N, C-alpha and C positions, 0 to 999 in steps of 0.2 A: 193731382200727378202730375209732374214733370215732362213737359218735351223731351222728349230722349235727343238730345244735342248728338253730331258726329262730324258736325261739320274741319274740316283742315285750319278755319282762325282761332281753334278754339283745339290747341293743344292737349293733349292727358298730361293726368300725371302719371311719368311710365318709369319714375323711379320710384314710390313707393313699396315695399320690400312688409311682408308675413309681419317681421320685425326689426328691430335695430341691426343694419351689419354691422360688423367690428371695423372700427375707422382703420387698421391696422393692421399688415398681414399676419403678424409673429403678436395680435391680443390677445388668441388664448391660450398663452402662456399664463399669463393674470389670473385668469380662472381658474385653469388646470394642466400640467403638464403632459397626463396623457391624452387626454381630448385633443389638445395643442399635438401632440406625436403625431397621434392618430392620425388628426385632420392633417397635419405636413406630408408624412405621408402618404394617404390617400391621395391628393394633390398631386404629388409627384409620378405616385404612376395610371390615373389621367392625365396630365399629360409627358407621358415616355411618350405616348399610342397614341399621341393627335397629329392627323396627314399633311405636310408641307402649308398643302394652301388652306387647313387650318378646319378642318370636318374632322370628324370620327366616326370609325364606322365598325361596331365590331361583331362577333357570325352568330350568326342564330343556328342551333344545332336545333335535330328534328331525329322523329323515328327514325325509321333500318327502308320505310316507304316509297323515298325521294328514289333510292341507289335502286332498289325492284324495281319502282318502274321505266326508269332508264334502261335498265336490263333489257324487259320487255321493250320497251317502244327500240329499242337497237335491231331485235328481233322479226320486229313488225317493219321497220323501216327497212327488213334485211339486210346490211352497212351495219356487222356490229365491230368494232373495235376489243381482238378482244383484250390486252391490255386492260384497256378501263372494264372490261368487262368484269375481271379478275378482283381488280382494287375494288368495282361493287360488290364482287363475292363478299372479298374477304372481313366488307366494313357490316356485309348482312352474316356473316356466321360468329366475330367481334360480340354481334347485338342480341343470340339467339338465351332462350332463357333455361335456367337448367329445366319447366316442361318441356321443354323439345320448340315452343313457341315466342314470337315474339309480342310486343307488348308500342303503349303507342304513345307511352310518358315515360318516366324515368322510378323504378317500384311500380308498375303498376299492371294488371295481370294480362295473363295471352288476347291478343286481339285478332280475332279470325280474319278479318282484312289484309293485317299486316301479316297475318303468318301464312296466307292463303299463297299471296304473289311474291315473300322471302322466300316460300317456298319454292316454286314454280324459276324464278329467278335461277333458284342455285342448278333446275331440273337442266333449263335452255342454258346454266353454264354450264353446263360439262359434268356436273356430281350428279355421283349416281344415288338412285335410292337407294340402294344396301344399306349405305354407308350409315353409323349407326346416327347421327344426328341428321341423317333425309329420313331414317324409322321415325323417329324420337320425335320427328315433325310431324311427319306426318298422323300418328297414334294422337298427337293432338288437336290435331287441324280435326279429326273428326266428331274428338269429344264436343270438338265445338260446335258441330254441327256441320264440318264443313261448307262447302259450294255456294251451297243452297244457300245458306245462312250473311252471307255476306251482300255490301249494299251496293245496288245500281253502277252507280259510277263504277267500282269494282268488277264488277261484271261485266262491264263495257269492255274494260281492255282484257280479260278473259276472251271475249266476244271478237274481237282484232284477232283473237290467233288460234278463233275456232274451237274456245274450254266452255263458252259458254250461248245456247238459244239465242242468233238473239230475237227472234217472235216472242221471248220471255221479255226483252227489254220494253219499260214501257218509252215509246213512240217521243220524240224529240223535233216536232213540227217544225220547220227548219220554215213555214208559212207565217211562221208567230211572229217573227221579224217585222213584218209587212202592220203586223198588229195597228191600229193610231192610239196617239197616247189618252182619246175619252175614251177607247173603250173598255170596257171590266176586266180584264188583263190586256197584259204589251211587257215588252222585258224592261222596261224601263219603273216598273212594278217590282219587280226582284233585285236584290242586293247585285252592287256592283259586281265582285267576284264570284256572284252566279251567272250572271251572262257572261263574264268573259269567260266562263267554262260552257256553258251552255252553247252562245253559239257558233261555236266550231265544233258542239258535239250535233249538232243537228245537222251540221256538214256532214262529218261521220256518220250521223244516223241516215240519210238520203245514200250515201253511196257502199254503207257499210264493208270497206275495206279489209275484207278479209284476210290472213294470211294462212298458207292452211299446214302446218307443222309436224314434221312425222311424226308416226303412230306409236314411236317414243318415248314422245315427247308430251302426248298428253296427259290431261291430269283427271281419267277415271279413277284412280285410286281415292280423291279427293270428297270421290261424291260417298254420302252414305251408301252402303250394301239397299240395293234395291231405288234407289229414290234417281239414279241417270240418266233415266229418258220418262221421268214421271213430269207431270205439266206443275209449270212453276211461276206460273201469274198469278202475282199476287197477292193478300187472300184480303175478300171483302169484311168492314165492319159486317156484323148483326143486325144491328140496327141500318132497314133500307138506305134512309134517308140520311147521308151523309156524307160533309162535302168530298170525303176521302173515295169515298161508292161513285158519287158524278163523274169527280175527275174518273176512277177507274172504268165507269160503263164511256165515255168520251173516248182513253184509249182503247177500248175494242173498238170502238167508230173508224181510229184513224187508224188502225192495224186493218181494217179490212176496204178504208178508201186506199191504203197502201200497195194496195196489191192491183188498182184498175189504172190502168195505164195512163190517163186522162186526166191529166194534176197542171190546170189553167192557170196559178199562179208557181206552180213551183222553180221555174226557173228565173222568173225575178226575181224571186221570194233568196236563190242562191245567191243568185247575183251579190242584190240587196248583201245581204251577208257576207260576201267574199272581200265586198266593197269596206264594208260593217268594220270586218277583223282588220280588215289594209289597211288601213286609217288608226288602229288602236298599238300597230305594231312600228311602221310606221317613224318619221322626226317626231322628237320630244317622248320619245317613250323603249325604254326599255328592253321589249317585247310585250306582247299582250295583257297588259295590265299587270306587268312587271314581278307575278306567285306565280310560281310554278306553275299548277295545274293548267294554268288560260295555258300558258307558255305554249308547255307540253300537246295539249288540245292541238294549240294551230299549228305544230308541225305537224301531226296526223295530218287535221284537216290542208293543209296546203297539198299537203300531197297527195291528198285523196281529189283535187279541184285538178290534181294536174302536173302542177311547179314542181320543174325537176332540181333537183339539188345542185345542181351549177346557175339555179334563179334569184336576182340579187335579192328580195323578199325572200325563199329560205333562205340562203348563205342569212342576211339580217339576221332572223329567228332564230336560228340555231348558235352562233355569232353571240349574245341575248343570251338562250339560253347557257351556256358551256359560262355567263360570268358568276354563275350559281353555283359552280364545279369549285371545293376546296379541296387545291391540292395538295395535302400530305405525304407528303412518300413516304409515310408510316399510314395514316389511317385517313385513305380520299372519305369524301363526302359531301353531300350538295345538300346546300343555303336552301331553303324556300322563297329566297327572296334577301334583303338588301336593307339598311335600318339604318343608314348615314345620317340622313335629318335627324331622325326620331333621338339616334344617339346625341349629333350634335347638341340638339336644345334640354335635351337629360343635363348631358355634362358641361354645355355651359351657365346653366342656376347652378348645379352644385361643388361647382369649381367661384362662381361672382358669389351665390350667399357664403359659401365657407372663405370668405374673407381676400381670394386672387381680385385687384384692384380692374373695375372697368378701365380701364386705360391699359391695361395688358395685350403684349402686345397678341400671346396667345388667344385672347378673345375678342381682340377689336377681330385675329384675322379669322378666327373662326365663324364670327359675328356678320366677316362680308360673304363669308359660303353665304350662309343662311340665304341673307340678304337677298344675294343670286339665285334661289334654286325657288322665291315666289312664283308660283303657278297664275299668269294672267292669259290665259285661256280657259274660254267655256266647256269643261267638258260634258260626259256624259249628267252630271249634278244636275243641270242647268234642263232634264228632262223634266224636274220633278219642283223645280226651285227659279222663281224666277225671278230673282235676285238679279242684276243687271251687267254687275261691274267682277269680271273673274276676281282674284288675286285668295290663297291661300297653298298650303304649303301640301306635299304629299311623302309620303312614306321613305322613300327610294329617292337614288341617283334625279332620274328620267322620270314622269310619269303622269304626262301634263292631263290629263284625262281625268287625274283621279287623284286628286289633292283630300288633300279629308279631316275631319273637326280639331281630333286628335290635334293631330302634326300640330296646327294652326294654334289653337293656343297653346301647347305647350313650347312653340318658336315665340311665340309672343310674350309669354311671359321670360323665357329667356332671353329677348331682344330689348325687353324694358328696364333688362339689367347689364347690358352694353352697348350703347346706345355710338351711332357713325359721326361722322364729323359736316357730314348736312342735315343740319337738324329739320331742312322744311323738307324735303323729301324723305326722309324718316316719320315724319308725325303722317305725311298723306298717306303711303305704305302701309305705317301703326294704323291710321283710321278707317284705309280702307279693306285692310284685312280684316277688323271688328265689324266692321257691318254685312261682311262677306256673312261670319261667323253667327254672327244673330240673324242670319237668313236663313240658317237651318234645324232654325229651334222650331218642332216637328210639335202637332196637334197638341199631343201627349202636356208638354211642357218641355218635355227633358232635348235631349241633341242622342244622334245619331252617328255615325261615324261616316260614313259617304252621297247620304244620300238625305233626304228630306222626306218624312213622311213613307214610306219602303218597310209598312207596321200589319198590312193587314195579313192576319195572320190568317187568316181562310184558301192560305197560296199554299199553307205549310202541307198540306194534302197533297199535293201533285204527285206522281205516283216518281219522277224523278226528283223530286228535294229529301230523300230519304241521308243528305248529308248535313243535313241540321242546320241549315246555314242559306235558306233563299230568304229570309227576310235581309232588313238592315237595323237592327231593334235599338230603340234610343234605353240609356241602359244609365246609370244612377252614376259611374265612374266620369262617364264622358259630359254629361251635367255638370255633375259636382266640379268637378278641373273646369271647364266653363264663367263657370260661378268663380271660383280661383282667380280668374285670371280680370275676369273682373275688376273684383275686392282689391287688386293690385291695384288698378287703375284709378280709381276710384266711382268709377260706371256710378252712375245714380239707382242706389239702391230699392225705390219707391217704383223703380220703372216694370210696367208692367211685368216685359219676359224674366225679370228677377224673382218677382210674384210667381208665377208660371212654374218656373224652375223650381221654386222651395217648396209649393202645392206636391209638385210629382218629387221630388224626394221622403216623402212625406209620408206619399201615398206609395209607392217603392220598397217602404220599409222593414223588412221583417219580421214577424212578431217576435224576433229573440232580442232586438233590436238591433240587428246586422244589414247592410245591404251587399247585393248580389253584386259581385263582378263579374262584365262580358270581357274585357282586354289584358286582366289578369287575373290568376288564381290564386282566390276565386274569392269569397266574399271577407278574407284580410283586407285582400285587397279594396273590392269595394266601401267598407265600411272605414281606410286609412280615407279613400280618395275624399268622397265625404264631409267626411270631418275639418280634412283640411282645406275643403269649400268655403263648409258654411263660419266657420273661421276665419275666413279672408273673407266674404263676405259683410261680415257685420254681426252677424250672428248669436247672439247673448245663445253661448257654448254651458251655463248650467240651467239650458232648459231639460226636460225630462226624457224629451224625445231624444236629443242629444245626447244626453248622460249613456243612456239603455244605447249609444250605441257603445260608447266609450267602454260600459259593462264586460259587451260584450267583448272586445277585443282583450278585457282583462280576465276573461276568462279563461282564455283558449292559451294563456299563456304557458310556457313547456316550462318543464321545471328547473332548464339551466338560461333561465333567459328569454329563451329568445322566441320567437315565434316561426309556423309552420304550418301547411296546409295541402293536399296534394291532388289533380288532377281529378282526382275523382270525386271528388265533390262536385262535380256538377253530373253525376248521373246518379248519384247518393246525397244531397245534402243534412242526411242524421249527420254524416261525419266532418263535416265546414270546421274549420277552427283547430281540424288535428294536421299532427304529421312534425318528419323530425324537420328540428328550426333551418332558417336558411334565413342568407345574410342580408339576401334582399325585401323577404317578407319580414324581419326585425324589424327592418329599417322601414320599414309600410307599414306596422302598428304602433313605432314607436314618434314616428310625425301622428297618428291618427290623435293616440293620448297625448302629448305634448299639443293637440289643438286646443284640447280641453282643460287646456288651462296648468295643474298642480304642477310642475313640475317633480316634486318632494314628492310622491305616491312612488310605493315602492316595486311598482312593475312598472316606472318611468326609469327607476335606477337600476332593477334587474336589466333591463334590457339594455339597459348602455354597458354594461358592465360586460354584456354577453355579446353588442361589435366591439367592443375593444379588447374582448380575451382571444378574439377567434379570428382579425386582422392578420393577415399574412405576414410577412415580412417587406413582402413588394409594397405594402400599402392594399395590397385587395384583398377579398375575402373568400373563400372556397365555396362553390355552389352546385351540386351535381343532379340538385332537384328540377324543375319543368314548373318554374313562373311565369310565367305566355302562354295564352291563348292564340290561337287562331279561332279554330272551329270550338266551341263546347261538344263534346262526347265523342268527337270525331278527330281534333290537330292541335298537339299542341305544340309549341317551340323555346326554349331556352336560349333567353338574350345573353348571351357571354361581360354585356353591360352593366346590366342590372345588377350583378356582384360588385358592381366598383363602384359606380354612380353612385346607389340612393342606402348602400351607410354613409356615404360621404352626406349626403347633403342633411340625412336623418341628425346626424353631430353636428351638422348645423344650425339645423332647428334646432337643437334643445338648448345652445349655445342661445344663437340668438335668442330664442322666447325668453331664454335664461336674464339672458341683458336687459329686456324690454320691459321686465320688470321687475327690473336692478336687485333681484334677488343675487347673492355674494356666497349663499351658502355652496361651500363642492359636498359634489355627491358621492364621493369618498366618506363622507359620517354619517354618510341615511344607511339603515338599515332595512 
């Protein structure tokens, strides 16, 4: 086994491509005018949207719960902006389903948490419960089981407004922040997003700052008949000895202790939780974890701690939160976070691989912007990863505590294509970031997003873990993306890290040949990324296990030539690969098939025809469906850039692979 050498004295091959990039910007016209035209329009569409400083930031579209939560927050705060409340209400009303409820992804069924929050927000905003759409909403909510069927975090927001008993919520002891890292449980055993939500919630759990509402605003009508005053303690497993029952018994003990005045560590724990939160709200971060739930919880926790509205920390937290607002006069909405680093990296790759020169000023500006966003701060990740030198990229504009491996891999793949003038500094940065990425390989051989080895499954039984995101699991898509990066820079394919990652991918392949996708919907996303990563790292793509992945992709191609898959597959894997065709998922599937080599396969040609025939006149593609994943089964998001950059990358991939094998036959002659 050759030793891994990442010294800055030996530059990496940073310009290696998955296949030959066209030498001239207009080279595609020699192959096929329609592909050339489609690529040109798609390039122009992306370049029109570039910000003056070089970056891109597409909108992230989500369900109605963010607007609902903000209305609830304003009423808890006692400071209601009536105009903003009405804009939120109109957003919610427009998203009501025919059956009266609200869903959490386009085309999905009514969901209890979204529906109760929407109804409550509208009631608080002054809409009479006798209005027809409110009666329909109420009937739907009761059919779904009413307030008792909501998850813990949603019930907590109701408790803040006096609509659910605090005594039936799982205790979130603030003392947990004092537990040392050698203990069986501490806050860094949880995913980064969970700890960012739970630390302020622990503060809130201590103070229980409840705002009493007038009687006419209560939600008695959303409890099924006879259930409003029942015991709402979480049910136990039938078997006595289970992790869930152990945690529930511990919660019973904590509730007893809560009633005792003597709490020797409470004051110190509150001070440490406050300090922890303030550090991550402060300089270098656009809010706590720069994501909606944590930022909203932080605002509530700050007021519970006594911070007045005029305090600089609270003002900053509010201003950071307001950056998530999309001030569309006809359709106000709220984003869960912002995605400039992710969007910029993907757009650089799509433009460079589709023929835009690396020396083009647009790409140079984008590369310079990305370079400036490198995170050199040892954030939360350092608690589980002893790697000494910080280097990586976060998803958002400023989020120094939480760089992630997914963005870092994508940024490095982008920067390998567009290098700045200072070659020495660039190579030093690239090696530094690559070492950081390598350090995150987990004990099972895979990569997770924000932390290393936060994969202990027993924690999923904690009473407040019903948001399905207490862990930061390793996943096939992130592991394969890291292998893809390694392949493009001539990384030693015999290195142990590569061998472990390959074993991980073999072990996580589904019986039907597909791979689960953690950060994109779903099996199409996972399978595409694995196939692309395997080709890049130099695997022989005719191996049986790899061809099973190709065959699965072909098996779920739609009649129109495209591919589609809905968020329902996270709840019901039996419908994997099923759904209306979308531009982004078609692009993913097409790139996965191209990675396997035979570009004349009917599935490839039909996929190309789908993308070419559905491109809009402005160079983009239309896409209503959600194809991005936040928390599986709980929260999804639509990346507006996905319908614009991934189809371009897929067309470029096809042409580059075609030229790489020297096959000049036009796909239009294929059937």
